[in-house]
Structures are given as structure tokens and as C-alpha cells.
NURO-36406 format. One record per residue (C-alpha): z, y, x; residue in one letter. Coordinates in Angstrom, 2 decimals, always signed. Layout:
N
((Z, Y, X), 'A')
...
//
This chain:
287
((+0.03, +0.07, +0.03), 'M')
((-1.08, +3.32, +1.39), 'S')
((+1.38, +6.22, +1.76), 'G')
((-0.37, +7.95, -1.12), 'K')
((-0.13, +4.88, -3.25), 'D')
((+3.61, +4.78, -2.43), 'R')
((+4.07, +8.31, -3.38), 'Q')
((+2.48, +7.73, -6.71), 'K')
((+4.66, +4.64, -7.40), 'Q')
((+7.72, +6.61, -6.51), 'L')
((+6.73, +9.50, -8.66), 'A')
((+5.94, +7.06, -11.67), 'R')
((+9.34, +5.46, -11.23), 'E')
((+11.30, +8.68, -10.99), 'H')
((+9.34, +9.97, -14.12), 'Y')
((+10.14, +6.76, -16.09), 'E')
((+13.88, +7.03, -14.90), 'R')
((+13.76, +10.64, -16.56), 'Q')
((+12.29, +9.52, -19.68), 'M')
((+14.94, +6.70, -19.80), 'Q')
((+17.66, +9.15, -19.24), 'R')
((+16.27, +11.61, -21.64), 'R')
((+16.16, +8.86, -24.45), 'A')
((+19.60, +7.74, -23.73), 'E')
((+20.59, +11.30, -23.90), 'R')
((+18.89, +12.01, -27.24), 'E')
((+20.37, +8.84, -28.67), 'S')
((+23.86, +9.72, -27.58), 'R')
((+23.46, +13.16, -29.09), 'M')
((+22.26, +11.82, -32.35), 'K')
((+24.94, +9.27, -32.48), 'R')
((+27.63, +12.08, -31.66), 'N')
((+26.01, +14.28, -34.44), 'A')
((+26.65, +11.39, -36.82), 'I')
((+29.99, +10.77, -35.82), 'I')
((+30.86, +14.31, -35.97), 'G')
((+29.56, +14.72, -39.44), 'T')
((+31.70, +11.62, -40.47), 'S')
((+34.79, +13.20, -38.84), 'V')
((+34.12, +16.49, -40.54), 'T')
((+33.69, +14.73, -43.95), 'V')
((+36.95, +12.91, -43.34), 'V')
((+38.76, +16.08, -42.19), 'V')
((+37.65, +17.92, -45.39), 'L')
((+38.53, +15.09, -47.63), 'V')
((+41.74, +14.65, -45.70), 'G')
((+42.50, +18.29, -46.34), 'G')
((+41.88, +17.91, -49.99), 'V')
((+43.96, +14.86, -50.30), 'I')
((+46.65, +16.45, -48.10), 'A')
((+46.58, +19.56, -50.62), 'A')
((+47.07, +17.32, -53.53), 'M')
((+49.62, +14.75, -51.98), 'S')
((+51.82, +17.62, -50.56), 'L')
((+51.75, +19.23, -53.85), 'L')
((+53.56, +16.05, -54.97), 'G')
((+56.74, +16.04, -53.42), 'G')
((+59.12, +13.11, -53.27), 'G')
((+57.24, +10.68, -51.54), 'G')
((+56.88, +13.10, -54.53), 'T')
((+54.32, +16.27, -53.87), 'S')
((+52.13, +18.12, -52.82), 'P')
((+51.55, +17.65, -51.40), 'A')
((+52.48, +16.70, -50.11), 'T')
((+52.21, +16.72, -51.99), 'A')
((+52.38, +17.52, -50.88), 'A')
((+53.54, +14.96, -51.51), 'S')
((+61.53, +12.85, -54.98), 'G')
((+68.67, +11.49, -60.90), 'T')
((+70.60, +10.77, -63.97), 'P')
((+73.27, +12.25, -67.75), 'S')
((+71.25, +10.81, -70.54), 'A')
((+71.97, +7.22, -71.46), 'P')
((+69.36, +5.00, -69.66), 'A')
((+68.85, +1.36, -70.58), 'S')
((+68.47, -1.12, -67.66), 'P')
((+64.82, -1.28, -68.53), 'A')
((+64.61, +2.41, -67.98), 'E')
((+66.27, +2.26, -64.40), 'T')
((+64.41, -0.63, -63.31), 'G')
((+61.45, -0.77, -60.88), 'T')
((+58.23, +0.36, -62.81), 'G')
((+60.25, +2.00, -65.51), 'A')
((+58.24, +4.70, -67.29), 'K')
((+59.67, +8.06, -68.50), 'P')
((+59.24, +9.01, -72.19), 'A')
((+57.62, +12.30, -73.46), 'A')
((+59.54, +14.64, -75.71), 'F')
((+60.26, +13.16, -79.10), 'D')
((+60.25, +15.93, -81.63), 'P')
((+61.89, +14.02, -84.33), 'A')
((+64.97, +13.16, -81.98), 'A')
((+64.82, +16.32, -79.78), 'G')
((+65.02, +14.15, -76.62), 'T')
((+63.17, +13.36, -73.40), 'C')
((+63.30, +10.18, -71.46), 'G')
((+64.20, +10.65, -67.73), 'Y')
((+64.11, +7.60, -65.40), 'V')
((+65.74, +7.00, -62.00), 'A')
((+63.21, +6.87, -59.10), 'E')
((+63.63, +3.72, -57.18), 'T')
((+60.78, +4.02, -54.82), 'E')
((+60.55, +7.62, -54.03), 'G')
((+61.32, +9.76, -50.92), 'G')
((+64.79, +11.00, -49.95), 'P')
((+66.75, +12.35, -52.78), 'A')
((+69.74, +14.70, -53.43), 'K')
((+71.05, +12.80, -56.32), 'N')
((+72.99, +14.89, -59.00), 'V')
((+72.52, +12.50, -61.89), 'G')
((+69.91, +12.32, -64.84), 'L')
((+69.56, +15.26, -67.19), 'P')
((+70.72, +14.97, -70.70), 'P')
((+68.29, +13.34, -73.17), 'A')
((+68.95, +16.10, -75.60), 'K')
((+66.65, +19.11, -75.11), 'V')
((+67.06, +22.81, -76.27), 'D')
((+63.59, +24.28, -76.91), 'T')
((+64.52, +27.96, -77.36), 'T')
((+62.50, +30.23, -75.05), 'P')
((+64.12, +30.66, -71.51), 'K')
((+64.10, +32.87, -68.55), 'T')
((+64.59, +31.24, -65.13), 'M')
((+65.53, +33.45, -62.35), 'T')
((+65.30, +32.41, -58.54), 'L')
((+67.51, +34.49, -56.36), 'K')
((+66.00, +34.36, -52.96), 'T')
((+66.80, +36.02, -49.68), 'N')
((+63.84, +38.19, -50.41), 'L')
((+64.68, +39.21, -53.85), 'G')
((+64.65, +37.92, -57.44), 'D')
((+61.67, +36.10, -58.79), 'I')
((+61.89, +36.10, -62.50), 'V')
((+59.89, +33.28, -64.55), 'I')
((+59.28, +33.25, -68.41), 'A')
((+59.50, +29.37, -68.97), 'V')
((+58.08, +27.70, -72.03), 'S')
((+60.72, +25.15, -73.41), 'A')
((+58.57, +24.80, -76.45), 'E')
((+55.30, +23.54, -74.46), 'K')
((+57.26, +21.76, -71.80), 'T')
((+60.76, +20.81, -72.98), 'P')
((+61.23, +18.09, -70.52), 'C')
((+60.38, +20.23, -67.55), 'T')
((+62.62, +23.18, -68.59), 'V')
((+65.27, +20.92, -69.34), 'N')
((+65.27, +19.43, -66.03), 'S')
((+65.29, +22.91, -64.49), 'F')
((+68.33, +23.89, -66.63), 'A')
((+70.26, +20.89, -65.48), 'F')
((+69.46, +21.06, -61.90), 'L')
((+70.32, +24.67, -61.97), 'A')
((+73.78, +24.01, -63.44), 'G')
((+74.27, +21.53, -60.63), 'K')
((+73.45, +24.25, -57.99), 'K')
((+70.75, +21.68, -56.95), 'Y')
((+68.39, +24.52, -55.39), 'F')
((+70.93, +26.58, -53.66), 'N')
((+70.28, +26.79, -49.99), 'G')
((+66.88, +25.26, -50.18), 'S')
((+63.69, +26.68, -48.61), 'K')
((+60.27, +26.91, -49.81), 'C')
((+58.47, +24.72, -47.43), 'H')
((+54.85, +25.21, -48.03), 'R')
((+52.60, +28.25, -48.07), 'L')
((+48.98, +27.95, -49.21), 'G')
((+45.90, +29.37, -47.95), 'S')
((+43.05, +31.70, -49.34), 'E')
((+41.54, +28.45, -51.05), 'Q')
((+44.86, +27.18, -52.06), 'F')
((+47.04, +30.18, -52.81), 'P')
((+50.50, +28.68, -53.69), 'V')
((+53.98, +28.66, -52.39), 'L')
((+55.62, +25.25, -52.93), 'Q')
((+59.68, +24.95, -53.19), 'C')
((+62.09, +22.64, -54.67), 'G')
((+62.47, +20.13, -51.91), 'D')
((+66.47, +20.36, -51.35), 'P')
((+66.16, +18.65, -47.87), 'L')
((+63.15, +20.66, -46.52), 'A')
((+63.69, +22.50, -43.33), 'K')
((+60.53, +24.61, -43.64), 'A')
((+60.36, +25.22, -39.83), 'D')
((+57.03, +23.58, -39.38), 'G')
((+58.39, +20.66, -37.53), 'K')
((+60.00, +18.46, -40.14), 'N')
((+57.62, +15.53, -41.11), 'P')
((+59.59, +14.65, -44.32), 'T')
((+59.31, +18.26, -45.72), 'D')
((+57.87, +17.95, -49.12), 'G')
((+59.15, +14.49, -49.80), 'Q')
((+62.56, +15.23, -51.24), 'G')
((+63.54, +15.22, -54.91), 'G')
((+66.39, +14.76, -57.41), 'P')
((+66.08, +10.82, -57.60), 'G')
((+64.51, +10.97, -60.95), 'Y')
((+61.08, +11.53, -62.53), 'R')
((+59.83, +12.79, -65.92), 'F')
((+56.46, +13.01, -67.68), 'V')
((+53.66, +15.55, -67.27), 'N')
((+53.47, +18.10, -70.18), 'E')
((+51.28, +20.90, -71.42), 'N')
((+48.04, +19.70, -69.32), 'L')
((+45.28, +20.40, -71.74), 'E')
((+43.47, +23.38, -70.62), 'G')
((+45.72, +23.98, -67.96), 'A')
((+44.67, +26.88, -65.38), 'K')
((+46.47, +27.78, -62.15), 'Y')
((+45.93, +31.67, -62.01), 'T')
((+48.07, +34.30, -60.39), 'R')
((+51.73, +34.02, -61.53), 'G')
((+51.59, +30.59, -62.88), 'V')
((+54.44, +28.40, -62.12), 'V')
((+53.70, +24.55, -62.07), 'A')
((+55.14, +21.12, -61.16), 'M')
((+54.31, +19.48, -57.89), 'A')
((+53.74, +15.54, -58.43), 'N')
((+52.42, +12.62, -56.60), 'S')
((+50.55, +11.17, -59.68), 'G')
((+51.00, +11.18, -63.56), 'P')
((+54.66, +11.38, -64.65), 'D')
((+56.07, +11.60, -61.27), 'T')
((+57.61, +15.11, -61.69), 'N')
((+61.00, +15.79, -59.84), 'G')
((+62.21, +19.03, -58.78), 'S')
((+59.38, +20.20, -56.71), 'Q')
((+57.21, +23.12, -58.09), 'F')
((+54.66, +25.82, -56.75), 'F')
((+54.04, +29.55, -57.76), 'I')
((+50.42, +30.50, -57.56), 'V')
((+49.85, +34.00, -55.99), 'Y')
((+46.06, +33.99, -56.31), 'G')
((+43.66, +31.84, -58.12), 'D')
((+44.16, +28.09, -57.33), 'A')
((+41.27, +25.98, -58.15), 'Q')
((+43.05, +22.83, -59.19), 'L')
((+42.45, +20.05, -61.71), 'S')
((+44.77, +20.06, -64.85), 'P')
((+47.18, +17.54, -63.37), 'D')
((+50.22, +19.75, -62.71), 'Y')
((+52.69, +20.85, -65.58), 'T')
((+52.26, +24.64, -65.90), 'P')
((+55.68, +25.61, -67.36), 'F')
((+56.17, +29.28, -66.88), 'G')
((+54.70, +32.62, -65.65), 'T')
((+56.25, +35.08, -63.08), 'V')
((+57.31, +38.21, -64.71), 'T')
((+58.99, +39.85, -61.69), 'K')
((+58.72, +39.09, -57.86), 'G')
((+54.93, +38.29, -57.13), 'L')
((+55.13, +41.18, -54.66), 'D')
((+57.64, +38.68, -52.76), 'I')
((+54.98, +35.97, -52.45), 'L')
((+52.37, +38.48, -51.44), 'D')
((+54.54, +39.60, -48.50), 'K')
((+55.16, +35.99, -47.65), 'V')
((+51.59, +35.20, -47.81), 'N')
((+50.54, +38.15, -45.51), 'K')
((+52.94, +36.77, -42.94), 'A')
((+51.01, +33.62, -42.74), 'G')
((+52.27, +29.96, -41.75), 'V')
((+53.87, +28.58, -38.73), 'I')
((+51.52, +25.72, -38.00), 'T')
((+48.50, +25.48, -40.10), 'P')
((+47.57, +22.04, -41.26), 'G')
((+43.94, +20.64, -41.85), 'P')
((+43.88, +22.38, -45.22), 'D')
((+45.35, +25.63, -43.81), 'G')
((+48.73, +25.44, -45.43), 'T')
((+51.93, +24.92, -43.70), 'G')
((+55.60, +26.23, -43.42), 'A')
((+55.72, +29.95, -44.15), 'P')
((+56.71, +32.35, -41.16), 'K')
((+58.59, +34.51, -43.60), 'E')
((+61.39, +32.26, -44.79), 'T')
((+62.07, +31.92, -48.51), 'V')
((+65.47, +30.57, -49.25), 'E')
((+66.59, +30.11, -52.72), 'I')
((+70.22, +31.19, -52.89), 'K')
((+70.75, +30.49, -56.68), 'D')
((+68.76, +29.35, -59.82), 'V')
((+69.85, +30.62, -63.34), 'T')
((+68.52, +29.79, -66.71), 'M')
((+69.25, +31.97, -69.60), 'S')
((+68.05, +32.19, -73.33), 'D')
((+65.35, +34.82, -73.69), 'K')
((+66.72, +37.96, -75.41), 'S')
//
């Protein structure tokens, strides 16, 4: 083989190696693009799931859900595994609460009384940043309002911190986990509850616009003590019991929202930088 032929062969081999490396590079880029897209989809879906589950506390919401206890008489069947809470019975004026046997950590204060008072109520959250006053609908959500009245009387919420602040797409402040540290580090924030659960109410046509207060849950009829206050317009499906409307104190939420979150999660939510601590909750008859 002449020197010229040898040069041609080396050049051809060099070109073939270049083409092979190029093909491998393009194949790798395509593969990475597909994997990246898949990961993006997983992250987006995960963000939505996180939003919903964190809304549900108590191993509840939530989320959250992110994502939880008993004075009404409860039969053995009601307190057993798989027991289902009963909706409000207008004839008897009662709700059926059941013990949560498989939920998250609980601050157990007993079960609410079965007998319900459906007169209009006003609930006031006394916080370190001021009062948040909520007109609650005992007529449309008797089981929910009865539960809050019971927990308020037990001082259940005193000293608790709102553990989750939303984002522009998810404008809510979530509270009601009595065990939450709200420091952006505690992995069990959003899992605590009262050790009992009750039914969803008032879901038909439910909208989560600015000022609406609704229950967090981890699925149908898994309400406990966690709730969220909407400070924007949350595009949520009608799966969360709306039981009241803020009449005073939305400026507090605006202030907290402006401060942002400590460590945003995949969905942009997290523990608020501006701590919201509930000092006391009172329930009074509407004048």
C-alpha cells in the first residue's frame, strides 16, 4: 500500500469514527431528552399529588395533604378498622364521628358529641399576627362546625402553627396540625390530627376563591382538624368541605404570602417564613 493509499485509509477510518461518535452522541441526546421529559412529567404530576396529599393531613392532608378523637357514643363497629363516619341526620340532629385507627400522629382529645347545633356561628382564630374571623355555616356543614366547636373548647389548636403556605398556583395557608413544627425541616408536618374523622359536606358546586375556608383531607370522609384558608383563587376540584368565609384578617394572609416560604417543595409550597401561630380558637353564636 502506497503512502497516499495509507493516508486515504486513515482518513476514511477517522471519518467513520467521527460518524460513529456523532451517531452515539445524537442517540444519547435523544435518550436523555426522553428521560428528561419523563422526569418532568413525573415532577409535575408529583407536584399535583403533593398538593392534594398535603392538603390531606393526618396521614391526613394536604397535603399533605398535604397529607389525622371521641364524646358521642360510638358502637364497637364504629370504632373498628374500616368504620365509616355518618353524615348529618336532620331528624335526629346528629353526626357520626369515628376513631381514626390508621391515621398519622394524633393529639387525642376524645370524640365530638353526636348532637349538633346548627345555628349560625362565628369562629375566631387568635394568632400572633392578629385575629382571623370566619363566618362558618353550621347549617350547610353541621358535622364540620360541630367538630371545630368541640376542638376549640378543648383548646386543641392553642399553640399550633400553620405549617404550609401555598404558591401563586396554589394560594392557600394550611393549618390545624397540632404537632407541626412549621420550620421547613419536620417531615411529619401535615400528618397530625385529632384521632377521629368525619364526612365531607357541602361539596356540590364548591369553589375555592379568596376568603374561603375549607377542610383538608386525604380522601373522601377523612376530615380531621386540618383546614386551609384561600387567599387567592385556588383551582381545586370540589373535594374539600368549604365551611366558612373570612370576614376579617385576610390582610394577615397577604402579609404571610408576601414573605414567602422557607424551602419550596416541587409544587412551590412550604412552611411560611412568617410564622403563623394560633394562640386560641373561639366559636360563638352569630349575633
